[in-house]
matplotlib code that plots the C-alpha trace (Angstrom):
import matplotlib.pyplot as plt

x = [108.6, 106.4, 107.9, 106.2, 108.0, 111.3, 111.1, 110.0, 110.8, 113.6, 115.2, 115.0, 116.4, 119.3, 120.1, 120.2, 122.2, 124.8, 125.0, 125.5, 128.3, 130.0, 130.0, 131.7, 134.3, 135.1, 135.4, 137.9, 139.9, 140.0, 142.3, 145.0, 146.9, 147.5, 143.8, 142.6, 140.5, 137.2, 136.4, 132.9, 133.2, 129.6, 126.3, 124.7, 127.2, 126.2, 123.1, 125.2, 127.7, 124.8, 123.3, 126.6, 126.8, 123.3, 124.7, 127.8, 125.5, 123.3, 126.2, 128.2, 125.8, 127.0, 130.4, 133.2, 135.1, 132.1, 131.7, 135.3, 134.9, 131.9, 134.1, 136.9, 134.8, 135.0, 131.7, 131.7, 129.4, 127.6, 125.9, 126.4, 122.8, 121.7, 124.1, 123.1, 123.9, 127.3, 127.5, 131.0, 134.3, 135.0, 138.0, 139.7, 140.1, 143.6, 143.8, 146.1, 143.4, 140.6, 139.1, 138.2, 135.1, 136.1, 133.3, 134.7, 132.4, 133.8, 130.6, 131.2, 127.7, 128.2, 125.7, 128.2, 125.8, 124.5, 128.0, 129.3, 126.3, 126.6, 130.3, 130.8, 132.4, 130.2, 132.4, 135.4, 134.8, 133.5, 131.6, 134.3, 137.0, 135.1, 134.3, 137.9, 139.4, 137.0, 137.8, 141.5, 141.1, 139.5, 142.1, 144.6, 142.5, 142.7, 146.4, 146.8, 145.2, 148.0, 150.5, 151.1, 150.2, 152.8, 151.9, 148.2, 148.8, 150.6, 148.1, 146.0, 143.3, 142.6, 143.0, 140.4, 137.9, 138.6, 138.4, 134.9, 133.7, 134.8, 134.6, 131.7, 129.6, 130.4, 130.9, 134.0, 133.2, 133.0, 136.3, 137.9, 137.1, 139.1, 142.0, 142.1, 141.6, 144.4, 146.9, 145.4, 147.4, 145.6, 142.4, 139.3, 136.4, 132.7, 131.2, 128.2, 128.5, 126.2, 128.3, 131.6, 132.9, 133.0, 134.7, 137.3, 138.1, 138.5, 140.8, 142.8, 143.2, 144.4, 147.2, 148.5, 149.2, 150.4, 147.4, 145.9, 142.6, 140.7, 137.4, 134.0, 131.7, 127.9, 126.8, 123.4, 121.2, 123.2, 126.1, 124.0, 124.6, 128.4, 130.0, 133.4, 136.2, 135.1, 133.8, 137.2, 138.9, 136.7, 137.3, 141.1, 140.7, 138.8, 141.4, 144.2, 142.3, 141.9, 138.1, 135.2, 131.9, 128.4, 125.8, 122.2, 119.1, 118.5, 120.6, 117.7, 120.1, 121.9, 121.4, 117.9, 118.5, 118.9, 115.7, 117.5, 121.1, 121.1, 123.3, 122.8, 125.4, 126.3, 128.9, 130.1, 130.5, 131.5, 134.5, 135.5, 135.1, 136.9, 139.6, 140.5, 144.1, 144.6, 148.0, 148.9, 152.5, 153.4, 151.8, 148.5, 145.5, 142.1, 139.5, 137.2, 136.5, 134.7, 131.8, 130.7, 128.0, 125.6, 123.7, 120.0, 118.4, 115.7, 112.9, 113.9, 111.2, 114.0, 115.2, 112.0, 112.0, 115.7, 114.9, 112.1, 114.5, 117.1, 114.4, 113.4, 117.0, 117.6, 114.7, 116.1, 119.5, 117.8, 116.3, 119.8, 121.1, 118.4, 120.6, 123.4, 121.5, 119.5, 117.2, 116.0, 112.8, 113.2, 109.5, 108.8, 111.8, 110.4, 107.0, 108.6, 110.5, 107.2, 105.6, 108.6, 108.6, 104.9, 105.7, 108.7, 106.7, 103.9, 106.4, 108.1, 104.8, 103.0, 106.0, 106.9, 110.5, 112.1, 111.2, 111.4, 113.9, 115.4, 114.5, 116.7, 114.5, 115.0, 118.7, 118.6, 118.8, 122.3, 123.8, 125.7, 126.9, 125.9, 123.1, 120.7, 123.1, 123.6, 122.1, 120.9, 119.8, 119.6, 120.7, 118.6, 120.8, 119.9, 123.2, 122.6, 124.7, 125.3, 126.9, 128.1, 128.9, 132.3, 133.3, 132.4, 133.9, 137.2, 137.3, 136.7, 139.4, 141.8, 141.1, 141.9, 145.1, 146.3, 145.5, 147.1, 150.3, 150.7, 151.3, 154.6, 155.9]
y = [130.1, 129.0, 127.4, 124.1, 124.2, 125.2, 122.4, 119.7, 116.1, 116.3, 119.4, 118.2, 114.7, 116.2, 118.5, 115.4, 113.5, 116.3, 115.9, 112.2, 112.8, 115.3, 112.6, 110.2, 112.8, 113.7, 110.0, 109.5, 112.5, 111.3, 108.5, 111.2, 111.6, 115.4, 116.2, 117.9, 120.8, 121.3, 124.9, 126.3, 129.9, 130.6, 130.5, 128.7, 125.8, 125.1, 122.9, 120.8, 120.0, 119.2, 116.9, 115.3, 114.5, 112.9, 110.7, 109.8, 108.8, 106.7, 104.9, 104.3, 101.4, 99.3, 100.7, 100.8, 103.6, 105.9, 105.0, 106.0, 109.2, 110.2, 110.1, 112.2, 115.2, 118.1, 119.9, 123.6, 124.7, 127.1, 124.3, 121.3, 120.9, 120.3, 117.5, 115.4, 112.8, 113.7, 116.5, 115.9, 114.2, 111.4, 112.2, 108.9, 110.1, 111.5, 115.2, 114.6, 112.4, 114.9, 116.7, 120.3, 121.8, 125.5, 128.0, 131.3, 134.2, 135.1, 137.1, 139.9, 141.3, 144.8, 147.2, 149.3, 152.0, 152.4, 152.3, 154.9, 157.2, 156.8, 157.6, 160.0, 157.6, 157.9, 157.3, 156.4, 152.8, 149.9, 146.7, 144.6, 146.2, 145.4, 141.8, 141.0, 142.6, 140.8, 137.4, 138.2, 139.2, 135.9, 133.8, 135.5, 134.5, 130.9, 131.4, 132.6, 129.3, 127.4, 128.6, 127.9, 130.0, 132.7, 133.0, 133.3, 136.0, 138.1, 137.6, 140.8, 139.4, 136.5, 138.6, 141.2, 138.4, 137.0, 140.5, 141.0, 137.6, 138.3, 142.0, 143.1, 139.9, 138.3, 134.9, 133.6, 129.9, 130.4, 132.3, 129.5, 127.0, 129.0, 129.6, 125.9, 124.6, 122.4, 123.9, 123.9, 121.4, 119.6, 121.5, 121.1, 123.5, 123.2, 126.2, 127.0, 128.4, 130.5, 132.6, 131.2, 134.6, 133.9, 130.5, 131.5, 134.7, 132.7, 130.2, 133.0, 134.7, 131.4, 131.2, 134.6, 133.0, 129.7, 127.6, 125.3, 123.8, 121.1, 122.6, 120.8, 123.2, 122.7, 124.4, 126.0, 125.7, 122.7, 125.0, 127.2, 130.4, 130.3, 133.6, 134.2, 134.3, 132.2, 129.3, 128.9, 129.1, 126.4, 124.2, 124.6, 123.7, 120.6, 119.6, 120.0, 118.0, 120.8, 121.3, 118.8, 120.2, 118.8, 120.4, 120.5, 122.3, 124.5, 125.6, 126.5, 128.0, 130.5, 134.1, 133.1, 134.1, 132.2, 130.2, 128.1, 128.7, 128.0, 130.9, 134.7, 136.9, 140.3, 142.9, 146.1, 148.7, 151.6, 149.6, 149.2, 152.8, 154.3, 151.6, 152.9, 154.1, 152.3, 151.0, 148.1, 147.6, 150.3, 148.4, 149.3, 147.3, 147.6, 145.8, 145.0, 141.6, 143.0, 140.6, 137.2, 134.5, 133.8, 130.7, 131.1, 131.9, 129.6, 132.1, 133.0, 131.9, 131.2, 128.4, 126.5, 126.8, 125.7, 122.7, 121.7, 122.2, 119.9, 117.3, 117.4, 117.2, 114.2, 112.4, 113.2, 111.8, 108.7, 108.1, 108.1, 105.9, 103.3, 101.9, 101.3, 100.4, 97.2, 98.6, 101.7, 101.5, 103.9, 104.5, 105.2, 107.6, 109.4, 109.8, 111.2, 113.7, 114.9, 115.2, 117.1, 119.4, 120.3, 121.3, 123.4, 125.3, 126.0, 127.6, 129.6, 130.9, 131.6, 133.5, 135.2, 134.2, 134.5, 138.2, 139.0, 141.7, 141.9, 144.8, 146.0, 144.2, 141.0, 141.3, 141.6, 137.9, 137.8, 139.6, 142.3, 145.2, 148.8, 147.6, 150.3, 153.0, 151.6, 152.0, 148.6, 147.5, 144.2, 143.5, 141.6, 138.5, 138.8, 140.1, 142.5, 145.7, 147.2, 150.6, 152.4, 156.0, 157.4, 157.7, 154.1, 152.7, 154.5, 153.4, 149.7, 149.9, 151.6, 149.0, 146.3, 147.9, 148.3, 144.7, 143.4, 145.4, 144.4, 140.8, 142.0, 143.4]
z = [18.4, 21.3, 24.4, 23.4, 20.1, 21.6, 24.3, 21.8, 22.4, 19.8, 21.3, 24.9, 24.1, 22.0, 24.9, 27.2, 24.6, 24.7, 28.5, 28.0, 25.5, 27.8, 30.5, 28.1, 27.1, 30.8, 31.6, 28.8, 29.8, 33.4, 32.3, 31.7, 35.1, 34.4, 33.9, 37.1, 36.1, 34.3, 33.6, 33.2, 31.9, 30.9, 32.7, 29.8, 30.2, 33.9, 33.0, 30.6, 33.4, 35.8, 33.1, 32.6, 36.3, 36.0, 33.2, 35.4, 38.2, 35.9, 34.3, 37.5, 38.5, 35.6, 34.7, 37.4, 35.7, 36.0, 39.6, 40.2, 38.2, 40.4, 43.5, 41.9, 40.7, 43.1, 42.6, 43.8, 46.6, 44.2, 42.2, 44.5, 45.6, 42.0, 41.6, 44.6, 45.7, 44.4, 46.9, 48.3, 47.5, 50.0, 52.2, 51.2, 47.6, 47.4, 46.6, 43.6, 42.0, 42.3, 39.3, 40.3, 38.7, 38.3, 37.8, 36.5, 35.4, 32.0, 31.7, 29.3, 29.1, 30.3, 28.8, 27.0, 26.0, 29.5, 30.9, 28.4, 29.2, 33.0, 33.0, 30.1, 27.8, 24.7, 21.7, 23.8, 24.5, 22.4, 23.3, 21.5, 23.7, 26.9, 25.8, 24.8, 27.9, 30.2, 28.8, 28.9, 32.5, 33.5, 31.7, 34.0, 37.0, 35.9, 35.2, 38.8, 40.0, 38.1, 40.7, 44.4, 47.4, 46.7, 43.0, 43.9, 46.5, 43.8, 41.0, 41.1, 38.9, 41.2, 44.3, 43.2, 42.6, 46.1, 47.6, 46.0, 47.2, 50.8, 51.4, 49.1, 49.0, 52.3, 50.6, 52.5, 51.9, 48.2, 48.2, 50.3, 47.5, 45.0, 47.5, 48.3, 44.7, 43.4, 40.9, 37.4, 35.4, 32.6, 31.9, 29.7, 29.4, 28.6, 26.8, 24.7, 21.2, 19.0, 16.7, 18.1, 19.3, 23.0, 23.0, 20.4, 22.3, 25.5, 23.8, 22.2, 25.6, 27.1, 24.5, 25.8, 29.2, 27.6, 28.7, 26.1, 27.4, 25.6, 24.6, 24.6, 22.7, 22.6, 19.4, 19.0, 15.9, 14.8, 13.8, 11.5, 13.5, 13.3, 12.1, 10.6, 11.5, 14.5, 12.4, 10.8, 14.2, 15.5, 12.4, 12.9, 16.6, 15.7, 13.1, 15.7, 18.3, 20.8, 20.2, 20.2, 19.1, 20.0, 17.7, 19.0, 17.7, 20.7, 23.8, 26.1, 28.7, 26.6, 28.0, 29.4, 33.0, 36.2, 35.8, 33.1, 34.1, 37.8, 38.7, 38.7, 36.9, 38.4, 37.5, 39.1, 36.4, 38.7, 39.9, 36.2, 35.5, 38.5, 38.1, 34.7, 34.9, 38.2, 39.1, 41.4, 42.3, 39.8, 36.9, 35.1, 36.2, 34.7, 36.9, 34.0, 35.4, 38.5, 38.7, 40.0, 39.9, 42.7, 43.7, 43.8, 47.1, 48.5, 47.9, 44.4, 41.9, 39.5, 41.8, 41.6, 37.8, 37.6, 39.8, 37.4, 34.5, 36.1, 36.8, 33.1, 32.1, 34.4, 32.7, 29.2, 30.3, 31.6, 28.2, 26.8, 29.6, 28.9, 26.1, 28.6, 31.7, 32.0, 34.8, 32.9, 30.9, 28.0, 27.3, 31.0, 31.1, 28.0, 29.7, 32.8, 30.7, 29.1, 32.5, 33.8, 30.8, 31.4, 34.9, 33.8, 31.1, 33.5, 35.9, 33.2, 31.9, 35.2, 36.6, 33.3, 34.3, 30.9, 30.7, 34.4, 35.4, 38.8, 41.1, 44.0, 46.5, 44.5, 45.0, 48.8, 49.3, 47.7, 50.7, 48.7, 50.8, 50.0, 47.7, 48.9, 47.9, 44.4, 41.0, 39.5, 36.1, 34.2, 30.6, 28.0, 28.7, 32.4, 33.8, 36.7, 36.9, 40.3, 40.2, 43.4, 44.0, 43.0, 46.7, 47.6, 44.4, 44.9, 48.6, 47.6, 45.0, 47.4, 50.1, 47.5, 46.4, 50.0, 50.9, 47.7, 48.0, 51.6, 50.4, 49.0, 52.3]

ax = plt.figure().add_subplot(projection="3d")
ax.plot(x, y, z, "-o")
ax.set_aspect("equal")
plt.show()
């Protein structure tokens, strides 16, 4: 399928319609006083949230409840610039009324074959094990955020993430957002679905920690790519009211890289390997969730493409809003969308961004320490692996354990 066929009028407009529907669902949920957290666990879901914010901004001019919703959404620093002018929560909005947008990298795209080869684990570790354990790990990070300061300080899953953000990546401001986030109370999540494995695995993992998020699932290929048993699990979730599905023909952002996702995914496989068998406070702790997402740097060619993608998405949302907004000309918005699409496809083609793999020099703008002494590679779904030496990996893990255990003294 060519890019022109993939980004057809129908596909782009239905992508925009899904964003519009998400805005309506979030607005309805905002009426529930306990709803205070919207989780985004996958890179592919990021553009859908951004598009939903465009819909909120469009509708707020005619509907007071959307105007109120726009002031309550606490957009994280990592993607805030794409959601302007909703770039901050006014101070007069009481903290208890804020809805926190929680980005959590449930990325489970470790290259298992490469990982097994690098660390002598061939035949001893499976891709399914890594995927399930990674998603279980991140549900425990979210569970940590449901507690107060003391509970958070004693949640090793959350604390390792904060340690990596601060000590390895030098992103104190991002770490502060997580530390200062309100307690997770009522939660919904936006996720993308192809086979259904990822979303159902995440929901199963949340049940283990007694969290039951409402799930808004955007389904690729109009639901024709579901696989069992995930299809049945999603049907049961829909019947129970926990899951809402939004089928569309094509999720452009699924595993396509930062140019269509807005964030770059990175994991640290050497920390996972040398953390096998690790104990913290006398209990086993496998740091399989050692990874993070990064905002795009100003000089990254992916950023210019993502900005073009957001512009096209904004025009598609505007087409949908025309039926609700008296000042919006639907035909004009449609022509704007087509012009924006042309600009996006030109950038994708000229930069070969959908097939581009990051080099070590490309990663320097992310500010990761010890990068020059690492081995890096990128998976087919554009998750960058950064592996350190055994000595450095063990030192980082030791520093984390010492810091974490000191919280108990």
